[in-house]
Structures are given as C-alpha cells and as structure tokens.
MDTraj code that builds the backbone (N, CA, C; nanometers):
import mdtraj as md
import numpy as np

residues = "MET GLN ARG SER ARG THR LEU THR VAL ASP LYS GLY SER GLU ILE LYS VAL TYR ASN GLU GLY ALA ILE ARG HIS ASN VAL ALA VAL VAL GLU TYR CYS ARG THR CYS THR ALA VAL PHE CYS GLY MET GLY ALA GLY VAL LEU GLY LEU THR ALA LEU TYR GLY PHE GLY PHE TYR ILE LEU SER ILE VAL GLY MET TRP LEU LEU LEU VAL ALA LYS ALA GLY SER ASN TYR GLU ARG PHE PHE THR SER ARG LYS ALA ILE LEU THR ASN GLY PHE PHE GLY ALA LEU PHE THR TYR ILE LEU CYS TRP THR PHE ALA TYR GLY MET VAL HIS VAL TYR".split()
xyz = np.array([
    [-1.7390, -0.8782, -8.8182],
    [-1.6939, -0.9976, -8.7519],
    [-1.5565, -1.0328, -8.8065],
    [-1.4675, -1.0701, -8.7166],
    [-1.3335, -1.1046, -8.7589],
    [-1.3269, -1.2502, -8.8002],
    [-1.2414, -1.2768, -8.8925],
    [-1.2223, -1.4144, -8.9379],
    [-1.1291, -1.4865, -8.8428],
    [-1.1328, -1.6187, -8.8479],
    [-1.0400, -1.6945, -8.7637],
    [-0.9001, -1.6805, -8.8214],
    [-0.8048, -1.6753, -8.7342],
    [-0.6661, -1.6614, -8.7765],
    [-0.5951, -1.7930, -8.7511],
    [-0.5027, -1.8257, -8.8370],
    [-0.4288, -1.9500, -8.8235],
    [-0.2846, -1.9176, -8.7877],
    [-0.2378, -1.9759, -8.6799],
    [-0.0993, -1.9602, -8.6388],
    [-0.0266, -2.0904, -8.6666],
    [0.0936, -2.0821, -8.7191],
    [0.1701, -2.2043, -8.7428],
    [0.2684, -2.2248, -8.6283],
    [0.2854, -2.3487, -8.5910],
    [0.3759, -2.3868, -8.4830],
    [0.4994, -2.4488, -8.5470],
    [0.6079, -2.4559, -8.4724],
    [0.7341, -2.5080, -8.5250],
    [0.7202, -2.6484, -8.5834],
    [0.6317, -2.7292, -8.5296],
    [0.6189, -2.8682, -8.5736],
    [0.5395, -2.8821, -8.7025],
    [0.4878, -2.7744, -8.7568],
    [0.4129, -2.7818, -8.8811],
    [0.2635, -2.7964, -8.8622],
    [0.2185, -2.8143, -8.7394],
    [0.0745, -2.8242, -8.7162],
    [0.0153, -2.6839, -8.7039],
    [-0.1156, -2.6751, -8.7223],
    [-0.1822, -2.5453, -8.7175],
    [-0.2721, -2.5366, -8.5955],
    [-0.2786, -2.4170, -8.5384],
    [-0.3678, -2.3902, -8.4264],
    [-0.4681, -2.2865, -8.4732],
    [-0.5966, -2.3174, -8.4583],
    [-0.7017, -2.2222, -8.4959],
    [-0.7281, -2.1293, -8.3792],
    [-0.7338, -2.0009, -8.4072],
    [-0.7642, -1.9005, -8.3065],
    [-0.8964, -1.8367, -8.3450],
    [-0.9919, -1.8342, -8.2513],
    [-1.1247, -1.7792, -8.2776],
    [-1.1449, -1.6507, -8.1986],
    [-1.2264, -1.5647, -8.2533],
    [-1.2695, -1.4460, -8.1817],
    [-1.3852, -1.4888, -8.0922],
    [-1.3609, -1.4942, -7.9622],
    [-1.4600, -1.5484, -7.8701],
    [-1.5863, -1.4635, -7.8655],
    [-1.5733, -1.3329, -7.8770],
    [-1.6906, -1.2454, -7.8775],
    [-1.7808, -1.2714, -7.9970],
    [-1.7205, -1.2940, -8.1120],
    [-1.7993, -1.3217, -8.2326],
    [-1.8682, -1.4578, -8.2229],
    [-1.7987, -1.5568, -8.1697],
    [-1.8587, -1.6897, -8.1534],
    [-1.9753, -1.6830, -8.0554],
    [-1.9594, -1.6103, -7.9450],
    [-2.0688, -1.5952, -7.8480],
    [-2.1886, -1.5262, -7.9106],
    [-2.1620, -1.4246, -7.9900],
    [-2.2715, -1.3539, -8.0573],
    [-2.3455, -1.4481, -8.1523],
    [-2.2721, -1.5258, -8.2296],
    [-2.3353, -1.6188, -8.3234],
    [-2.4170, -1.7255, -8.2509],
    [-2.3665, -1.7747, -8.1393],
    [-2.4411, -1.8737, -8.0610],
    [-2.5673, -1.8105, -8.0036],
    [-2.5592, -1.6847, -7.9607],
    [-2.6779, -1.6156, -7.9088],
    [-2.7823, -1.5966, -8.0182],
    [-2.7392, -1.5670, -8.1395],
    [-2.8328, -1.5521, -8.2513],
    [-2.8994, -1.6858, -8.2833],
    [-2.8231, -1.7939, -8.2806],
    [-2.8804, -1.9268, -8.3051],
    [-2.9798, -1.9621, -8.1950],
    [-2.9483, -1.9281, -8.0710],
    [-3.0401, -1.9553, -7.9599],
    [-3.1697, -1.8762, -7.9758],
    [-3.1597, -1.7526, -8.0209],
    [-3.2792, -1.6716, -8.0465],
    [-3.3632, -1.7337, -8.1586],
    [-3.2978, -1.7783, -8.2653],
    [-3.3693, -1.8446, -8.3753],
    [-3.4365, -1.9728, -8.3274],
    [-3.3682, -2.0490, -8.2435],
    [-3.4240, -2.1736, -8.1921],
    [-3.5456, -2.1458, -8.1039],
    [-3.5390, -2.0416, -8.0214],
    [-3.6524, -2.0070, -7.9356],
    [-3.7715, -1.9624, -8.0185],
    [-3.7480, -1.8789, -8.1189],
    [-3.8575, -1.8346, -8.2062],
    [-3.9173, -1.9516, -8.2833],
    [-3.8329, -2.0416, -8.3301],
    [-3.8821, -2.1604, -8.3998],
    [-3.9665, -2.2461, -8.3067],
    [-3.9227, -2.2609, -8.1824],
    [-3.9984, -2.3407, -8.0858],
    [-4.1337, -2.2778, -8.0570],
    [-4.1391, -2.1455, -8.0453],
    [-4.2662, -2.0778, -8.0175],
    [-4.3622, -2.0948, -8.1343],
    [-4.3181, -2.0617, -8.2538],
    [-4.4076, -2.0666, -8.3695],
    [-4.4488, -2.2099, -8.4045],
    [-4.3553, -2.3035, -8.3965],
    [-4.3903, -2.4424, -8.4271],
    [-4.4754, -2.5036, -8.3165],
    [-4.4539, -2.4626, -8.1920],
    [-4.5394, -2.5089, -8.0835],
    [-4.6817, -2.4608, -8.1009],
    [-4.6977, -2.3348, -8.1396],
    [-4.8319, -2.2831, -8.1656],
    [-4.8937, -2.3555, -8.2853],
    [-4.8138, -2.3806, -8.3870],
    [-4.8640, -2.4523, -8.5041],
    [-4.9059, -2.5943, -8.4711],
    [-4.8261, -2.6618, -8.3896],
    [-4.8606, -2.7988, -8.3506],
    [-4.9874, -2.8014, -8.2669],
    [-5.0051, -2.7008, -8.1818],
    [-5.1264, -2.6945, -8.1011],
    [-5.2492, -2.6678, -8.1848],
    [-5.2387, -2.5772, -8.2802],
    [-5.3520, -2.5461, -8.3678],
    [-5.3854, -2.6654, -8.4564],
    [-5.2831, -2.7360, -8.5031],
    [-5.3065, -2.8543, -8.5864],
    [-5.3620, -2.9718, -8.5068],
    [-5.3528, -2.9658, -8.3757],
    [-5.4063, -3.0725, -8.2924],
    [-5.3153, -3.1928, -8.2801],
    [-5.1866, -3.1730, -8.2969],
    [-5.0926, -3.2847, -8.2843],
    [-5.0813, -3.3262, -8.1382],
    [-5.0796, -3.4540, -8.1142],
    [-5.0677, -3.5055, -7.9779],
    [-4.9591, -3.6115, -7.9725],
    [-4.9093, -3.6344, -7.8534],
    [-4.8136, -3.7398, -7.8210],
    [-4.6894, -3.7338, -7.9100],
    [-4.6529, -3.8455, -7.9708],
    [-4.5282, -3.8526, -8.0466],
    [-4.5309, -3.7684, -8.1737],
    [-4.6493, -3.7443, -8.2290],
    [-4.6574, -3.6588, -8.3475],
    [-4.6131, -3.5163, -8.3143],
    [-4.6480, -3.4691, -8.1974],
    [-4.6063, -3.3362, -8.1546],
    [-4.4567, -3.3272, -8.1339],
    [-4.3982, -3.4281, -8.0694],
    [-4.2538, -3.4282, -8.0494],
    [-4.1795, -3.4478, -8.1814],
    [-4.2349, -3.5273, -8.2698],
    [-4.1761, -3.5425, -8.4031],
    [-4.1774, -3.4123, -8.4805],
    [-4.2845, -3.3355, -8.4639],
    [-4.2939, -3.2044, -8.5287],
    [-4.1859, -3.1108, -8.4757],
    [-4.1577, -3.1173, -8.3457],
    [-4.0513, -3.0356, -8.2866],
    [-3.9153, -3.0741, -8.3438],
    [-3.8874, -3.2028, -8.3471],
    [-3.7584, -3.2486, -8.3993],
    [-3.7438, -3.2102, -8.5456],
    [-3.8502, -3.2257, -8.6228],
    [-3.8478, -3.1879, -8.7637],
    [-3.8223, -3.0384, -8.7805],
    [-3.8835, -2.9569, -8.6980],
    [-3.8656, -2.8122, -8.7097],
    [-3.7246, -2.7693, -8.6703],
    [-3.6686, -2.8299, -8.5656],
    [-3.5333, -2.7939, -8.5227],
    [-3.4300, -2.8406, -8.6254],
    [-3.4488, -2.9591, -8.6803],
    [-3.3566, -3.0075, -8.7841],
    [-3.3686, -2.9209, -8.9092],
    [-3.4899, -2.8788, -8.9433],
    [-3.5084, -2.7885, -9.0570],
    [-3.4380, -2.6558, -9.0364],
    [-3.4480, -2.6008, -8.9146],
    [-3.3779, -2.4760, -8.8853],
    [-3.2264, -2.4961, -8.8924],
    [-3.1790, -2.6096, -8.8431],
    [-3.0367, -2.6395, -8.8486],
    [-2.9879, -2.6485, -8.9934],
    [-3.0660, -2.7141, -9.0791],
    [-3.0281, -2.7244, -9.2201],
    [-3.0233, -2.5875, -9.2866],
    [-3.1173, -2.5008, -9.2523],
    [-3.1156, -2.3654, -9.3078],
    [-2.9932, -2.2872, -9.2609],
    [-2.9564, -2.3005, -9.1344],
    [-2.8377, -2.2313, -9.0838],
    [-2.7099, -2.2857, -9.1459],
    [-2.7024, -2.4169, -9.1634],
    [-2.5840, -2.4766, -9.2265],
    [-2.5751, -2.4327, -9.3723],
    [-2.6897, -2.4265, -9.4407],
    [-2.6891, -2.3807, -9.5798],
    [-2.6480, -2.2341, -9.5883],
    [-2.6923, -2.1538, -9.4932],
    [-2.6565, -2.0117, -9.4924],
    [-2.5077, -1.9927, -9.4649],
    [-2.4521, -2.0712, -9.3720],
    [-2.3100, -2.0602, -9.3404],
    [-2.2233, -2.1153, -9.4529],
    [-2.2754, -2.2103, -9.5289],
    [-2.2006, -2.2669, -9.6405],
    [-2.0900, -2.3600, -9.5936],
    [-1.9937, -2.3783, -9.6801],
    [-1.8842, -2.4696, -9.6471],
    [-1.7836, -2.4065, -9.5511],
    [-1.7928, -2.2762, -9.5308],
    [-1.7029, -2.2072, -9.4383],
    [-1.7667, -2.1880, -9.3021],
    [-1.8318, -2.2898, -9.2494],
    [-1.8988, -2.2752, -9.1203],
    [-1.7993, -2.2503, -9.0072],
    [-1.6718, -2.2867, -9.0255],
    [-1.5710, -2.2640, -8.9222],
    [-1.5500, -2.1160, -8.8944],
    [-1.5865, -2.0311, -8.9891],
    [-1.5739, -1.8864, -8.9668],
    [-1.6743, -1.8372, -8.8643],
    [-1.7867, -1.9073, -8.8507],
    [-1.8957, -1.8595, -8.7664],
    [-1.9176, -1.9440, -8.6412],
    [-1.8895, -2.0742, -8.6484],
    [-1.9162, -2.1658, -8.5378],
    [-1.7984, -2.2601, -8.5211],
    [-1.7902, -2.3205, -8.4028],
    [-1.6809, -2.4152, -8.3801],
    [-1.7093, -2.5513, -8.4425],
    [-1.8367, -2.5920, -8.4475],
    [-1.8720, -2.7187, -8.5116],
    [-2.0180, -2.7160, -8.5555],
    [-2.0513, -2.7994, -8.6526],
    [-2.1905, -2.8086, -8.6993],
    [-2.2782, -2.8781, -8.5962],
    [-2.2214, -2.9740, -8.5270],
    [-2.2982, -3.0475, -8.4263],
    [-2.3446, -2.9550, -8.3143],
    [-2.2613, -2.8603, -8.2775],
    [-2.2971, -2.7673, -8.1702],
    [-2.4167, -2.6811, -8.2082],
    [-2.4315, -2.6495, -8.3356],
    [-2.5460, -2.5697, -8.3799],
    [-2.6749, -2.6474, -8.3567],
    [-2.6713, -2.7772, -8.3764],
    [-2.7910, -2.8604, -8.3615],
    [-2.8218, -2.8926, -8.2159],
    [-2.7206, -2.9228, -8.1366],
    [-2.7455, -2.9762, -8.0028],
    [-2.7524, -2.8719, -7.8920],
    [-2.6851, -2.7592, -7.9053],
    [-2.6866, -2.6591, -7.7987],
    [-2.8251, -2.5983, -7.7846],
    [-2.8787, -2.6011, -7.6652],
    [-3.0091, -2.5423, -7.6388],
    [-3.1270, -2.6241, -7.6859],
    [-3.1043, -2.7498, -7.7201],
    [-3.2121, -2.8348, -7.7721],
    [-3.3224, -2.8538, -7.6688],
    [-3.2853, -2.8861, -7.5451],
    [-3.3861, -2.9138, -7.4429],
    [-3.4472, -2.7863, -7.3862],
    [-3.3712, -2.6774, -7.3834],
    [-3.4288, -2.5506, -7.3397],
    [-3.5394, -2.5048, -7.4320],
    [-3.5187, -2.5192, -7.5601],
    [-3.6226, -2.4837, -7.6571],
    [-3.7364, -2.5850, -7.6548],
    [-3.7078, -2.7074, -7.6142],
    [-3.8137, -2.8085, -7.6041],
    [-3.9184, -2.7676, -7.5011],
    [-3.8744, -2.7128, -7.3891],
    [-3.9696, -2.6685, -7.2872],
    [-4.0532, -2.5513, -7.3373],
    [-3.9935, -2.4615, -7.4124],
    [-4.0690, -2.3515, -7.4728],
    [-4.1702, -2.4055, -7.5722],
    [-4.1286, -2.5029, -7.6511],
    [-4.2178, -2.5663, -7.7478],
    [-4.3374, -2.6309, -7.6780],
    [-4.3113, -2.7070, -7.5717],
    [-4.4200, -2.7744, -7.4999],
    [-4.5162, -2.6727, -7.4398],
    [-4.4644, -2.5640, -7.3859],
    [-4.5491, -2.4596, -7.3291],
    [-4.6431, -2.4021, -7.4345],
    [-4.5890, -2.3645, -7.5496],
    [-4.6718, -2.3064, -7.6562],
    [-4.7644, -2.4104, -7.7183],
    [-4.7162, -2.5326, -7.7300],
    [-4.7953, -2.6412, -7.7872],
    [-4.9186, -2.6686, -7.7023],
    [-4.9002, -2.6837, -7.5716],
    [-5.0145, -2.7128, -7.4846],
    [-5.1081, -2.5935, -7.4728],
    [-5.0538, -2.4722, -7.4735],
    [-5.1392, -2.3535, -7.4668],
    [-5.2284, -2.3439, -7.5901],
    [-5.1688, -2.3560, -7.7079],
    [-5.2475, -2.3447, -7.8315],
    [-5.3459, -2.4606, -7.8449],
    [-5.3046, -2.5802, -7.8072],
    [-5.3949, -2.6954, -7.8141],
    [-5.5139, -2.6748, -7.7208],
    [-5.4867, -2.6268, -7.6013],
    [-5.5946, -2.6026, -7.5063],
    [-5.6895, -2.4934, -7.5510],
    [-5.6369, -2.3876, -7.6097],
    [-5.7217, -2.2762, -7.6536],
    [-5.8077, -2.3143, -7.7736],
    [-5.7558, -2.3960, -7.8628],
    [-5.8288, -2.4283, -7.9856],
    [-5.9168, -2.5519, -7.9684],
    [-5.8645, -2.6568, -7.9097],
    [-5.9354, -2.7850, -7.9098],
    [-6.0085, -2.8172, -7.7796],
    [-5.9714, -2.7559, -7.6697],
    [-6.0360, -2.7875, -7.5426],
    [-6.1441, -2.6858, -7.5101],
    [-6.1131, -2.5581, -7.5251],
    [-6.2089, -2.4537, -7.4864],
    [-6.2868, -2.4097, -7.6032],
])
top = md.Topology()
chain = top.add_chain()
for i, resn in enumerate(residues, 1):
    res = top.add_residue(resn, chain, resSeq=i)
    for name in ("N", "CA", "C"):
        top.add_atom(name, md.element.get_by_symbol(name[0]), res)
traj = md.Trajectory(xyz[None], top)
C-alpha cells in the first residue's frame, strides 16, 4: 500500500493526495469486518435471548467495539489508511444493521421459539 503524498502549494498550504485504490480496498475490508461482526453478534444476541432495545444496544456496542479495535490497530497514523475516523464508524452502519437483525431474529427463533 502506498503512503499518502504531500504536495506543497505556492501559498504554503498543503494538499493531501491519497491512493484511491488503497482507500477503496481499506473501506472494503472494514465493510467485510462490519458484516462479519453483525452476523456473529446477531447470532449471539439471538442465542442470549435479547429483545427490543437490549438487542439494538448490543449491536451498537459491538460496532463501537469493532471501531475501537480498528482505530487502535491503525494507531495515530490513521490518515495513511482512511480519510477520517468518523467514516470508519458511520459508513455501512445501517447496511450491517439489517444483517444483524436477520441473524438476530433467526437465532432467537431457532433457540427460544422452536
């Protein structure tokens, strides 16, 4: 992966240049991690029998936990891998929520209903 390059402009300000292919790859890896987290935590929430707001709280807790792990892994040089820390947390949040709900209701139904 290439590092970001800094170009200086005549006025003394700096322009950050990113490798778009590397950024897309990193975002795809984060999306894959978010989907896997949603599947496993959804199954866990269903097996534990969490309902209503406890289930949604478990999802938020799991996604924030994954975000903290990714930020810790990237370290203070997160600009090398992502454009912003907020984007790591918010991109794909609702898409993974639907995956979480699907796995959550499936596991809950298999364990507690049938």
